[in-house]
N, C-alpha and C positions, 0 to 999 in steps of 0.2 A: 504494499501499500504505500502510495506516495506521501511526502509530508504535507503537500495541499490537502490531500483526502483526509489523513488524521487531523489536520486543523480543522476541516469542515466538519467532520463528524464530532468533534470534541467541543464545536462550538454550540451544540444542540442545547437550547435554553433547560435548566432544570424545570421538571414538570413538563417536558414535551418529549420525554424520549419514549420509545416504544419498546415492546418485547422483543420486535424484530433487529432494533438498532444493536441489542446487546451483541449479536453475532457480527457486528461489523468494527468492534473494539479492537484494536489490536494488542495482541499479546502481551508488548512492553507495558501496557497500562496495568496488568495485572487482574488478579481477581475481581469482579464486580458483579453486581445485580441491579436491577431496577425495581423498585417498587413506587406505584404512584405516579409513573412517570419520570422520578429522580433516578438518576444514576449515583449509584454507590461502590467507591473503590474500597476496598476491604482492607482492613490495617494488616501488617505480617501476622501470622499464627505464633502462637506462644507455645511452648513446650508442653504444657497441659492439654491444649487443644490438638494440637497434632498426635501426641500418644493416645489419648482418647478416641480420636476418630478411627485411627489405624486399629487399635484394638478392639473397638466395637465393630468395627465393618468385619473383622475376622471371625468375631463370636457370632455375628448375626448371619455371615455367610456359612458358618459352620451347623448353624441351627436351620438354616430355611430350607424347607422343602425343594424338591427338584422342580425346576423352572423358574423359582425365584433367582433375581439377582439384586445383589447389593451395590450399590454405587455412591462414591463420593464427590462433594461439590459439583452436581449436575443440577442445573437451574429445572423451576417448575413452572411452566405457564400458567399464569392465573388471570387470564384476559391480554388485552392488548396493550396495557399500561404497566403490569408486573411480572418480574420473572425473578422471584427469588432465588438464591443458591442455599438449599439447606446442606448440613455437613454430609449426611448420608440419607439415602432413600432406599427403601425396599421396593422393587420394581415387580409387579405382578406378573405372572406367568403369561396373563394375554397381551402384555406389551410388546410391541414391535420393536425390536431392538436393531440397531445399525452403526456400525462404525464412526459416519459422519453425524450421528445424531447430537445436538447440544441440549436437547430440553425433554422433559416429558411433561404428560398433560397429567391433572389430577386424579382421573380415573384411573392411571396407570401405577399411582404411588400410594399404597394403602397406609405406608408409614413415612412420615419425614423427621428427622433429627437434627436439633441444633445444638450446638455447643456454644456456651455462653462466654463471650469475650467483654473485657471492660468496655469496649467500643461498640459493642453489638447488643447491650443489655436491652434497651427500651425495644430494638428491633424484634429480638428474640422471645422476650417475654411478653410484648404487647402488640405490636404491629403485623408480625408473621403469624403469631399465635390466631389472631381474629382472620387474617386472610387465609390461614389454611382451613379454618374450621368453615367459613363462608364457602370455599372452594370444595367442602365435601370431603376433604381428606380424612378418613375414619379415625388413623392415630398420629399423635404427636407427641414426642418426647423432646424434653429440654433438659441437658444436661448442664449442671453447675459445678464450679469448683468451691468446696468448702475446706479450708484450713489443709488443702492439699490433697485432699479426695475428691472423688467423683462422686456427685449426687444424682439419681435417675429420676425425674419427675415424669411419669408417664400418664397421657391425657387420652380419653376416647371421645369420640364425636357423639354427643345426643343430638341426632338428627333432626328430631322434632323441634328440639329448641335451637338448633343451629349454632350450638357454642360446645366447647370441650369440658368434660369432667374429669376432674384427676382420679385417678384408677390407683395411683401407687408412686410411692416416695421411697426410694430404694438407696441405700448405702454398701450394703453387702451382697445380696443376690435377688435378681429381679426374675420373676419366674411368672410367664403370661402364656395364654393360650391363644391370643389375636395380636398381630394378624396371622401367626401361624404360632403354633408350641414352640417355646424356647425357655432356657436357663442362661442368665447372663451372670458372670462372676462380676458386679460391679466393682468390688475392692479389688480386683485386677486389672481395670481400667488405667489406674494411674497409682505409682511412677511406674 
């Protein structure tokens, strides 16, 4: 991409970004997401975030039934003006996968996971929480760091009410049946 093309793309006014614009952001800019038309460039990951993301991905992958896929740092298209990037998603067997794919639809990801960082607290605890619920994603996990340990907050969508209900808060062992049966050793996610 030419310097002129990068310059014109990066001058899209905040609030006017579309989900499709995200695919035109140069890799050198770093990891980004679009929420309500605003481009958000993400801060560098902390050690806690990186370790938890990779260990949880491995644990979920080991628990997932055949046909399910676990992906990290893939965006979810929530309409024309929002494409958040959860830290992990569980991709349903019905999803069409492809090597050039850059996003999934809410119907393809029954579980999204956000690992909270200081710069993402509001987005992960409030904005994304509400957006994922409104999009109909059945399961949302938020992982927090507390005194050097991981704490998993698991939520399940109350479809009739249109919001998430917290179903578990775990520091040691998370045992769930949905979206598929799993046992996650939370106390081994970090360090």
